PDB file with one MODEL, atoms N, CA, C and O in Angstrom:
MODEL        1
ATOM      1  N   MET A   1       0.671  -1.339   0.133  1.00  0.00           N
ATOM      2  CA  MET A   1      -0.074  -0.046  -0.107  1.00  0.00           C
ATOM      3  C   MET A   1       1.029   1.357  -0.035  1.00  0.00           C
ATOM      4  O   MET A   1       2.074   1.449   0.608  1.00  0.00           O
ATOM      5  N   LYS A   2       0.498   2.187  -0.768  1.00  0.00           N
ATOM      6  CA  LYS A   2       1.127   3.299  -1.081  1.00  0.00           C
ATOM      7  C   LYS A   2       1.313   4.300   0.397  1.00  0.00           C
ATOM      8  O   LYS A   2       0.217   4.465   0.933  1.00  0.00           O
ATOM      9  N   LYS A   3       2.418   4.955   1.109  1.00  0.00           N
ATOM     10  CA  LYS A   3       2.219   5.359   2.280  1.00  0.00           C
ATOM     11  C   LYS A   3       1.958   7.180   1.834  1.00  0.00           C
ATOM     12  O   LYS A   3       2.476   7.662   0.827  1.00  0.00           O
ATOM     13  N   ILE A   4       1.269   7.814   2.585  1.00  0.00           N
ATOM     14  CA  ILE A   4       1.077   8.921   2.229  1.00  0.00           C
ATOM     15  C   ILE A   4       1.849   9.918   3.554  1.00  0.00           C
ATOM     16  O   ILE A   4       2.219   9.477   4.642  1.00  0.00           O
ATOM     17  N   ASN A   5       1.946  11.353   3.074  1.00  0.00           N
ATOM     18  CA  ASN A   5       2.846  12.280   4.197  1.00  0.00           C
ATOM     19  C   ASN A   5       1.724  12.655   5.130  1.00  0.00           C
ATOM     20  O   ASN A   5       1.917  12.391   6.317  1.00  0.00           O
ATOM     21  N   ASN A   6       0.588  13.223   4.798  1.00  0.00           N
ATOM     22  CA  ASN A   6      -0.327  13.514   5.858  1.00  0.00           C
ATOM     23  C   ASN A   6      -1.405  13.188   5.932  1.00  0.00           C
ATOM     24  O   ASN A   6      -2.006  13.258   4.860  1.00  0.00           O
ATOM     25  N   ALA A   7      -2.287  12.639   7.239  1.00  0.00           N
ATOM     26  CA  ALA A   7      -3.732  12.366   7.116  1.00  0.00           C
ATOM     27  C   ALA A   7      -3.985  13.223   7.899  1.00  0.00           C
ATOM     28  O   ALA A   7      -3.180  13.557   8.769  1.00  0.00           O
ATOM     29  N   LEU A   8      -5.403  13.873   7.725  1.00  0.00           N
ATOM     30  CA  LEU A   8      -6.135  14.915   8.492  1.00  0.00           C
ATOM     31  C   LEU A   8      -7.422  14.299   8.651  1.00  0.00           C
ATOM     32  O   LEU A   8      -8.110  13.991   7.677  1.00  0.00           O
ATOM     33  N   LEU A   9      -7.901  14.037  10.261  1.00  0.00           N
ATOM     34  CA  LEU A   9      -8.864  13.723  10.723  1.00  0.00           C
ATOM     35  C   LEU A   9      -9.620  14.716  11.391  1.00  0.00           C
ATOM     36  O   LEU A   9      -9.178  15.389  12.322  1.00  0.00           O
ATOM     37  N   ILE A  10     -11.021  14.829  10.807  1.00  0.00           N
ATOM     38  CA  ILE A  10     -12.000  15.796  11.352  1.00  0.00           C
ATOM     39  C   ILE A  10     -13.132  15.127  11.933  1.00  0.00           C
ATOM     40  O   ILE A  10     -13.977  14.471  11.324  1.00  0.00           O
ATOM     41  N   ASP A  11     -13.067  15.367  13.242  1.00  0.00           N
ATOM     42  CA  ASP A  11     -14.043  14.756  13.938  1.00  0.00           C
ATOM     43  C   ASP A  11     -14.408  15.181  15.526  1.00  0.00           C
ATOM     44  O   ASP A  11     -13.488  15.167  16.344  1.00  0.00           O
ATOM     45  N   ASP A  12     -15.492  15.482  15.862  1.00  0.00           N
ATOM     46  CA  ASP A  12     -15.695  16.151  17.235  1.00  0.00           C
ATOM     47  C   ASP A  12     -15.938  15.216  18.271  1.00  0.00           C
ATOM     48  O   ASP A  12     -16.257  15.636  19.384  1.00  0.00           O
ATOM     49  N   ASP A  13     -15.807  13.786  18.010  1.00  0.00           N
ATOM     50  CA  ASP A  13     -15.936  12.678  18.850  1.00  0.00           C
ATOM     51  C   ASP A  13     -14.341  12.335  19.129  1.00  0.00           C
ATOM     52  O   ASP A  13     -13.491  12.158  18.256  1.00  0.00           O
ATOM     53  N   ALA A  14     -14.151  12.286  20.511  1.00  0.00           N
ATOM     54  CA  ALA A  14     -12.555  12.146  21.193  1.00  0.00           C
ATOM     55  C   ALA A  14     -12.340  10.723  20.859  1.00  0.00           C
ATOM     56  O   ALA A  14     -11.313  10.332  20.303  1.00  0.00           O
ATOM     57  N   LEU A  15     -13.295   9.972  21.194  1.00  0.00           N
ATOM     58  CA  LEU A  15     -13.257   8.488  21.234  1.00  0.00           C
ATOM     59  C   LEU A  15     -12.913   7.882  19.453  1.00  0.00           C
ATOM     60  O   LEU A  15     -12.089   6.990  19.250  1.00  0.00           O
ATOM     61  N   PHE A  16     -13.456   8.344  18.674  1.00  0.00           N
ATOM     62  CA  PHE A  16     -13.311   8.341  17.360  1.00  0.00           C
ATOM     63  C   PHE A  16     -11.766   8.611  16.889  1.00  0.00           C
ATOM     64  O   PHE A  16     -11.049   7.863  16.224  1.00  0.00           O
ATOM     65  N   ASN A  17     -11.487   9.811  17.390  1.00  0.00           N
ATOM     66  CA  ASN A  17     -10.171  10.151  16.859  1.00  0.00           C
ATOM     67  C   ASN A  17      -8.998   9.659  17.333  1.00  0.00           C
ATOM     68  O   ASN A  17      -7.906   9.892  16.813  1.00  0.00           O
ATOM     69  N   VAL A  18      -9.195   8.914  18.405  1.00  0.00           N
ATOM     70  CA  VAL A  18      -8.120   8.170  19.517  1.00  0.00           C
ATOM     71  C   VAL A  18      -8.042   7.049  18.444  1.00  0.00           C
ATOM     72  O   VAL A  18      -6.935   6.802  17.964  1.00  0.00           O
ATOM     73  N   LEU A  19      -9.320   6.230  17.959  1.00  0.00           N
ATOM     74  CA  LEU A  19      -9.378   4.881  17.697  1.00  0.00           C
ATOM     75  C   LEU A  19      -8.824   5.213  16.044  1.00  0.00           C
ATOM     76  O   LEU A  19      -8.153   4.324  15.520  1.00  0.00           O
ATOM     77  N   HIS A  20      -9.066   6.298  15.357  1.00  0.00           N
ATOM     78  CA  HIS A  20      -8.785   6.225  14.100  1.00  0.00           C
ATOM     79  C   HIS A  20      -7.165   6.590  13.916  1.00  0.00           C
ATOM     80  O   HIS A  20      -6.448   6.231  12.982  1.00  0.00           O
ATOM     81  N   THR A  21      -6.841   7.292  14.911  1.00  0.00           N
ATOM     82  CA  THR A  21      -5.297   7.948  15.076  1.00  0.00           C
ATOM     83  C   THR A  21      -4.585   6.528  14.927  1.00  0.00           C
ATOM     84  O   THR A  21      -3.881   6.233  13.962  1.00  0.00           O
ATOM     85  N   LYS A  22      -4.883   5.604  16.109  1.00  0.00           N
ATOM     86  CA  LYS A  22      -4.188   4.404  16.435  1.00  0.00           C
ATOM     87  C   LYS A  22      -4.178   3.561  15.082  1.00  0.00           C
ATOM     88  O   LYS A  22      -3.115   3.130  14.636  1.00  0.00           O
ATOM     89  N   LEU A  23      -5.276   3.362  14.507  1.00  0.00           N
ATOM     90  CA  LEU A  23      -5.460   2.579  13.416  1.00  0.00           C
ATOM     91  C   LEU A  23      -4.372   3.055  12.228  1.00  0.00           C
ATOM     92  O   LEU A  23      -3.532   2.293  11.752  1.00  0.00           O
ATOM     93  N   ILE A  24      -4.524   4.273  11.891  1.00  0.00           N
ATOM     94  CA  ILE A  24      -3.717   4.758  11.025  1.00  0.00           C
ATOM     95  C   ILE A  24      -2.046   4.713  11.278  1.00  0.00           C
ATOM     96  O   ILE A  24      -1.171   4.383  10.478  1.00  0.00           O
ATOM     97  N   GLU A  25      -1.931   5.115  12.526  1.00  0.00           N
ATOM     98  CA  GLU A  25      -0.532   4.953  12.975  1.00  0.00           C
ATOM     99  C   GLU A  25       0.026   3.236  12.939  1.00  0.00           C
ATOM    100  O   GLU A  25       1.093   2.842  12.467  1.00  0.00           O
ATOM    101  N   GLY A  26      -0.912   2.512  13.502  1.00  0.00           N
ATOM    102  CA  GLY A  26      -0.240   1.070  13.370  1.00  0.00           C
ATOM    103  C   GLY A  26      -0.351   0.595  12.126  1.00  0.00           C
ATOM    104  O   GLY A  26       0.406  -0.339  11.861  1.00  0.00           O
ATOM    105  N   SER A  27      -1.223   1.040  11.111  1.00  0.00           N
ATOM    106  CA  SER A  27      -0.962   0.541   9.706  1.00  0.00           C
ATOM    107  C   SER A  27      -0.136   1.194   8.851  1.00  0.00           C
ATOM    108  O   SER A  27      -0.080   1.059   7.628  1.00  0.00           O
ATOM    109  N   LYS A  28       0.669   2.097   9.734  1.00  0.00           N
ATOM    110  CA  LYS A  28       1.846   2.878   8.812  1.00  0.00           C
ATOM    111  C   LYS A  28       1.208   3.436   7.415  1.00  0.00           C
ATOM    112  O   LYS A  28       1.950   3.365   6.435  1.00  0.00           O
ATOM    113  N   VAL A  29       0.193   3.861   7.273  1.00  0.00           N
ATOM    114  CA  VAL A  29      -0.214   4.456   6.078  1.00  0.00           C
ATOM    115  C   VAL A  29      -0.001   5.954   5.703  1.00  0.00           C
ATOM    116  O   VAL A  29      -0.015   6.374   4.546  1.00  0.00           O
ATOM    117  N   ALA A  30       0.200   6.711   6.824  1.00  0.00           N
ATOM    118  CA  ALA A  30       0.611   7.892   6.904  1.00  0.00           C
ATOM    119  C   ALA A  30       1.719   8.113   7.841  1.00  0.00           C
ATOM    120  O   ALA A  30       1.804   7.532   8.922  1.00  0.00           O
ATOM    121  N   THR A  31       2.826   9.233   7.261  1.00  0.00           N
ATOM    122  CA  THR A  31       3.748   9.383   8.165  1.00  0.00           C
ATOM    123  C   THR A  31       3.213  10.435   9.319  1.00  0.00           C
ATOM    124  O   THR A  31       3.613  10.179  10.455  1.00  0.00           O
ATOM    125  N   ASN A  32       2.437  11.479   9.183  1.00  0.00           N
ATOM    126  CA  ASN A  32       1.704  12.407  10.147  1.00  0.00           C
ATOM    127  C   ASN A  32       0.440  11.997  10.205  1.00  0.00           C
ATOM    128  O   ASN A  32      -0.154  11.540   9.229  1.00  0.00           O
ATOM    129  N   VAL A  33      -0.048  12.129  11.326  1.00  0.00           N
ATOM    130  CA  VAL A  33      -1.693  12.153  11.705  1.00  0.00           C
ATOM    131  C   VAL A  33      -1.851  13.467  12.329  1.00  0.00           C
ATOM    132  O   VAL A  33      -1.121  13.731  13.284  1.00  0.00           O
ATOM    133  N   ASN A  34      -2.831  14.454  11.860  1.00  0.00           N
ATOM    134  CA  ASN A  34      -3.483  15.680  12.410  1.00  0.00           C
ATOM    135  C   ASN A  34      -4.772  15.326  12.752  1.00  0.00           C
ATOM    136  O   ASN A  34      -5.486  14.801  11.898  1.00  0.00           O
ATOM    137  N   VAL A  35      -5.279  15.578  14.129  1.00  0.00           N
ATOM    138  CA  VAL A  35      -6.290  15.532  14.349  1.00  0.00           C
ATOM    139  C   VAL A  35      -7.101  16.856  14.754  1.00  0.00           C
ATOM    140  O   VAL A  35      -6.560  17.506  15.649  1.00  0.00           O
ATOM    141  N   VAL A  36      -8.121  17.290  14.327  1.00  0.00           N
ATOM    142  CA  VAL A  36      -9.008  18.407  14.596  1.00  0.00           C
ATOM    143  C   VAL A  36     -10.391  18.174  14.915  1.00  0.00           C
ATOM    144  O   VAL A  36     -10.971  17.245  14.352  1.00  0.00           O
ATOM    145  N   THR A  37     -11.124  19.060  15.930  1.00  0.00           N
ATOM    146  CA  THR A  37     -12.481  18.829  16.116  1.00  0.00           C
ATOM    147  C   THR A  37     -13.555  19.940  15.236  1.00  0.00           C
ATOM    148  O   THR A  37     -14.776  19.788  15.278  1.00  0.00           O
ATOM    149  N   LYS A  38     -13.033  20.825  14.615  1.00  0.00           N
ATOM    150  CA  LYS A  38     -13.724  21.694  13.770  1.00  0.00           C
ATOM    151  C   LYS A  38     -13.381  21.952  12.540  1.00  0.00           C
ATOM    152  O   LYS A  38     -12.182  22.072  12.288  1.00  0.00           O
ATOM    153  N   ALA A  39     -14.348  22.092  11.517  1.00  0.00           N
ATOM    154  CA  ALA A  39     -14.074  22.211  10.193  1.00  0.00           C
ATOM    155  C   ALA A  39     -13.085  23.380   9.852  1.00  0.00           C
ATOM    156  O   ALA A  39     -12.360  23.382   8.856  1.00  0.00           O
ATOM    157  N   THR A  40     -13.139  24.349  10.773  1.00  0.00           N
ATOM    158  CA  THR A  40     -12.470  25.986  10.756  1.00  0.00           C
ATOM    159  C   THR A  40     -11.253  25.379  11.061  1.00  0.00           C
ATOM    160  O   THR A  40     -10.453  25.731  10.194  1.00  0.00           O
ATOM    161  N   GLU A  41     -10.656  24.546  11.971  1.00  0.00           N
ATOM    162  CA  GLU A  41      -9.394  24.443  12.327  1.00  0.00           C
ATOM    163  C   GLU A  41      -8.817  23.310  11.332  1.00  0.00           C
ATOM    164  O   GLU A  41      -7.607  23.092  11.388  1.00  0.00           O
ATOM    165  N   ALA A  42      -9.572  22.612  10.469  1.00  0.00           N
ATOM    166  CA  ALA A  42      -8.970  21.859   9.341  1.00  0.00           C
ATOM    167  C   ALA A  42      -8.798  22.967   8.022  1.00  0.00           C
ATOM    168  O   ALA A  42      -7.895  22.922   7.188  1.00  0.00           O
ATOM    169  N   LEU A  43      -9.650  23.726   8.062  1.00  0.00           N
ATOM    170  CA  LEU A  43      -9.242  24.483   6.934  1.00  0.00           C
ATOM    171  C   LEU A  43      -7.915  25.744   7.123  1.00  0.00           C
ATOM    172  O   LEU A  43      -7.351  26.325   6.196  1.00  0.00           O
ATOM    173  N   GLY A  44      -7.685  25.906   8.461  1.00  0.00           N
ATOM    174  CA  GLY A  44      -6.373  26.531   8.862  1.00  0.00           C
ATOM    175  C   GLY A  44      -5.245  25.807   8.415  1.00  0.00           C
ATOM    176  O   GLY A  44      -4.280  26.386   7.918  1.00  0.00           O
ATOM    177  N   ILE A  45      -5.304  24.456   8.572  1.00  0.00           N
ATOM    178  CA  ILE A  45      -4.012  23.746   8.557  1.00  0.00           C
ATOM    179  C   ILE A  45      -4.195  23.445   6.990  1.00  0.00           C
ATOM    180  O   ILE A  45      -3.147  23.613   6.365  1.00  0.00           O
ATOM    181  N   LEU A  46      -5.270  23.046   6.233  1.00  0.00           N
ATOM    182  CA  LEU A  46      -4.972  23.115   4.880  1.00  0.00           C
ATOM    183  C   LEU A  46      -4.552  24.520   4.126  1.00  0.00           C
ATOM    184  O   LEU A  46      -3.985  24.441   3.036  1.00  0.00           O
ATOM    185  N   LYS A  47      -4.769  25.518   4.581  1.00  0.00           N
ATOM    186  CA  LYS A  47      -4.509  26.862   4.104  1.00  0.00           C
ATOM    187  C   LYS A  47      -2.854  27.131   4.258  1.00  0.00           C
ATOM    188  O   LYS A  47      -2.279  27.892   3.479  1.00  0.00           O
ATOM    189  N   ASN A  48      -2.292  26.573   5.120  1.00  0.00           N
ATOM    190  CA  ASN A  48      -0.813  26.340   5.342  1.00  0.00           C
ATOM    191  C   ASN A  48      -0.046  25.773   4.719  1.00  0.00           C
ATOM    192  O   ASN A  48       1.125  25.707   5.091  1.00  0.00           O
TER     193      ASN A  48
ENDMDL
END
């Protein structure tokens, strides 16, 4: 499977964020995992 540099998770549920982060890190699909709880935070990351 191709590895990506960055994964951006957007969810307001802390449990899902932890679960999905662990799944992504464990599978080594992405080098970096960014987690935000609001769409406006995600837009800030994407703009930079």
